[in-house]
C-alpha positions in Angstrom: 0.3 -0.3 -0.1 1.1 3.1 -1.1 1.0 6.1 2.2 0.8 9.8 1.0 0.4 12.3 2.9 -1.6 15.9 3.6 -0.5 18.8 5.5 -2.1 22.7 5.4 1.5 24.7 4.6 0.8 28.1 5.7 3.4 30.3 6.4 3.9 29.0 9.8 4.6 25.8 8.9 7.3 23.8 7.4 8.4 25.1 3.5 7.1 22.7 0.6 11.2 21.9 -0.6 11.9 21.3 2.8 9.3 18.6 3.3 9.2 17.4 0.1 12.5 16.2 0.2 12.4 14.4 3.4 9.1 12.8 2.1 10.7 11.2 -0.9 14.0 10.6 1.1 11.6 8.2 3.5 9.7 6.4 1.0 6.7 8.4 1.1 4.1 8.1 -2.3 2.9 11.5 -2.6 2.3 15.0 -1.2 -1.6 16.5 -1.5 -2.3 19.8 -0.4 -5.7 21.5 0.4 -6.9 24.6 -0.7 -8.9 27.9 0.8 -8.2 31.7 -1.2 -9.5 33.3 2.7 -11.6 32.9 5.2 -14.4 35.7 5.5 -13.9 36.9 9.4 -17.9 37.5 9.3 -18.8 33.5 8.8 -21.4 31.8 9.5 -21.2 28.6 7.9 -20.0 25.7 11.0 -16.9 24.1 10.3 -17.8 20.0 9.6 -15.6 19.3 11.7 -17.5 20.8 14.6 -15.9 23.4 17.4 -13.9 26.8 16.4 -12.3 26.7 12.4 -8.4 25.7 13.2 -6.3 28.7 12.6 -4.5 27.1 9.7 -7.5 27.9 7.1 -6.9 31.0 7.2 -3.4 31.3 6.5 -2.8 28.4 4.2 -0.5 28.6 1.0 -1.4 28.5 -2.4 -1.4 24.9 -3.3 0.2 25.1 -6.8 2.5 27.6 -6.0 3.6 24.9 -3.0 3.6 21.9 -5.5 5.8 23.5 -8.1 7.9 23.9 -5.3 7.6 20.6 -4.3 8.1 19.5 -8.0 11.3 21.2 -8.3 13.3 19.7 -5.4 12.2 15.8 -6.4 11.7 13.2 -8.9 9.1 10.6 -7.7 7.4 12.0 -5.2 3.6 12.3 -5.8 2.0 15.8 -6.1 -1.7 16.3 -5.6 -4.8 18.9 -4.1 -7.1 17.8 -1.7 -8.9 19.7 -3.0 -9.4 22.0 -5.9 -12.3 24.2 -5.2 -13.0 24.1 -9.0 -16.1 26.4 -8.8 -13.7 28.9 -7.3 -11.6 29.1 -10.5 -12.0 30.8 -13.9 -11.5 27.7 -15.6 -9.1 28.1 -18.7 -6.5 29.6 -16.6 -7.1 26.3 -13.8 -6.8 24.5 -17.0 -3.4 25.9 -18.1 -2.1 25.8 -14.3 -2.9 22.0 -14.0 -1.5 21.2 -17.1 1.8 23.0 -16.5 2.6 21.4 -12.9 1.6 18.0 -14.6 4.0 18.9 -17.6 6.8 20.3 -15.7 6.8 17.0 -12.8 6.7 14.7 -15.1 3.0 13.5 -15.2 3.3 12.9 -11.4 0.1 15.7 -10.6 -3.0 14.1 -8.8 -6.4 16.8 -9.1 -8.1 16.2 -6.1 -11.7 18.2 -7.1 -14.0 19.3 -4.4 -17.4 21.0 -4.3 -16.2 23.0 -0.6 -18.1 24.0 2.3 -17.5 27.7 3.0 -20.8 29.6 1.7 -19.2 32.4 2.2 -15.3 32.1 0.6 -17.6 30.9 -2.4 -20.1 34.1 -2.4 -16.6 36.4 -2.3 -16.1 34.2 -5.8 -19.7 34.6 -6.9 -20.5 31.4 -6.6 -24.4 30.3 -6.0 -24.2 27.5 -3.5 -27.1 25.3 -5.2 -25.7 25.2 -8.7 -22.3 25.0 -7.3 -22.1 21.0 -8.0 -23.7 21.3 -11.4 -20.9 24.5 -11.9 -18.1 22.2 -11.1 -19.0 19.4 -13.5 -19.8 22.2 -16.1 -16.2 23.7 -15.8 -14.4 20.2 -15.6 -16.2 19.5 -19.8 -14.2 22.9 -20.2 -10.7 21.8 -19.0 -10.9 18.5 -20.7 -11.4 20.4 -24.1 -8.3 22.6 -23.1 -6.6 19.2 -22.4 -7.8 17.5 -25.8 -5.1 16.4 -28.3 -6.9 18.3 -30.8 -8.9 21.7 -30.5 -12.2 21.2 -29.0 -14.8 24.0 -28.3 -17.3 23.6 -25.4 -20.3 25.4 -25.0 -21.8 24.7 -21.2 -24.7 26.0 -19.3 -22.0 28.1 -17.3 -18.7 29.0 -19.9 -17.4 28.1 -23.0 -14.2 28.6 -24.9 -13.3 28.0 -28.6 -11.9 25.5 -30.0 -8.1 26.5 -29.6 -4.3 25.7 -29.1 -3.5 24.8 -25.6 -0.4 23.6 -24.4 1.1 21.9 -22.6 -1.0 19.0 -22.4 -1.5 16.9 -19.4 0.9 13.4 -19.3 -1.4 10.9 -19.5 -3.6 9.5 -22.3 -7.4 9.6 -21.9 -9.1 6.8 -19.8 -12.8 6.2 -21.3 -14.4 9.9 -20.2 -11.5 11.2 -18.6 -9.3 13.5 -20.0 -6.6 15.2 -18.2 -4.0 14.1 -15.3 -4.7 11.7 -12.3 -8.6 12.7 -11.4 -9.8 11.7 -7.9 -13.7 13.5 -6.6 -14.1 14.2 -2.8 -16.8 14.3 -0.7 -19.2 12.3 1.0 -20.6 9.1 -0.4 -24.2 9.2 -1.8 -25.7 9.5 -5.7 -24.6 13.1 -6.6 -21.0 12.6 -5.4 -20.9 9.3 -7.0 -22.5 10.5 -10.2 -19.4 13.6 -11.1 -17.0 10.5 -10.1 -17.9 8.3 -12.3 -18.6 11.1 -15.1 -15.1 12.6 -15.2 -12.9 11.4 -12.9 -10.5 8.1 -12.1 -11.8 7.9 -8.3 -12.4 8.7 -5.0 -11.3 10.8 -2.3 -13.6 10.2 0.7 -12.8 12.0 3.3 -11.3 10.3 6.6 -12.0 7.4 5.1 -15.3 6.6 6.9 -18.3 3.8 6.6 -16.0 2.6 3.0 -17.4 -1.5 4.0 -20.4 0.5 3.3 -20.0 2.8 0.6 -17.8 1.1 -1.5 -20.5 -1.3 -3.0 -22.6 1.2 -4.1 -19.7 3.1 -6.2 -18.9 0.2 -7.5 -22.0 -0.5 -9.1 -22.8 2.9 -10.0 -19.2 2.6 -12.0 -20.0 -0.3 -13.5 -23.9 1.4 -14.5 -21.9 4.0 -16.0 -19.8 1.1 -18.1 -16.5 1.8 -16.2 -14.0 -0.6 -15.9 -14.6 -2.1 -12.8 -10.6 -2.7 -12.7 -9.4 0.9 -13.4 -11.7 2.3 -10.1 -8.8 4.0 -7.7 -10.2 4.8 -3.8 -8.1 6.8 -1.5 -8.7 7.2 1.8 -7.4 11.3 2.6 -6.8 13.1 5.6 -6.6 9.4 7.8 -4.7 9.2 11.4 -3.8 5.2 10.7 -3.2 2.4 12.7 -2.0 -0.5 11.4 -5.8 -2.2 12.1 -7.3 0.5 9.9 -4.7 0.2 6.8 -5.7 -3.9 6.9 -8.9 -2.9 6.7 -8.6 -0.7 4.1 -6.2 -3.2 2.2 -8.8 -6.1 2.1 -11.2 -3.3 0.6 -8.6 -3.5 -1.9 -7.5 -0.3 -1.7 -3.7 0.8 -2.8 -3.0 4.4 -1.5 -3.5 6.1 1.8 -3.2 9.7 2.4 -2.1 10.1 6.5 -2.6 13.4 8.1 0.5 15.7 9.0 -0.4 18.3 11.7 0.1 22.0 10.9 3.5 22.5 12.3 6.9 23.6 12.2 9.4 21.3 10.9 10.7 19.5 14.0 6.9 18.4 15.0 6.4 17.5 11.4 9.7 15.3 11.4 8.4 13.6 14.0 5.2 12.8 12.6 6.8 11.4 9.6 9.2 9.0 11.9 6.4 7.7 13.6 4.1 7.0 10.1 7.6 5.6 8.0 6.5 1.9 9.7 3.7 1.9 7.4 5.6 2.9 4.4 6.1 -1.2 3.1 9.5 -2.4 3.2 10.6 0.1 6.3 
């Protein structure tokens, strides 16, 4: 099982370059970074985990800039977002950013797609909350047009693009309906979420990884009904606090990669956490 990590990198934590070097040297599979552009102070949306919103949410580094730095100092480490809030981006600019990072890293990028939870943050980006999922699906389709090998026009409900020369292209070849980098959709299990996974992604990024014994059969059934290759579905539990029993359970479910949570801390604390997690890396 591949063990990757996620962390809220901020202006107060270990740097992306230092962390990336350590991860590659220790045999970790990848680095996934979350995204928040800003956190409005006058916020009425409750923190999904309950209680006060942690300090790091309002201090998060730009994920693509940080991953670019990580890519520059590594050769094998996977690089991903967990997750990109697609509705909050101009899709033409986002398509360019994603393709450039994937190209420069040699195809190491994984796009984690999310719909967001902070209504106020999304509103400042002009997002209408009730239609954000449809907006994300539309923007993913527009980006796929720009990533296609030949110029393709797209006309959608929320945006359009003319048939265009748009380079670089993501490294991976198209996979059924999926065009672009490895793509995983994050979110809670349910028909709406699984529709997105089956429509344009390589798999699912379940936050926390709870309840997979019940939800995985439903996702696999939806995947099969959509005509997708049963062997191609990827499920990557995300922001997991690991234990031997938990990882063994994931392995029994056929899961091949898990993303474990690091503390949003300085260098010494993060390196201690890495040392504790090294025992889960195969061959260590």
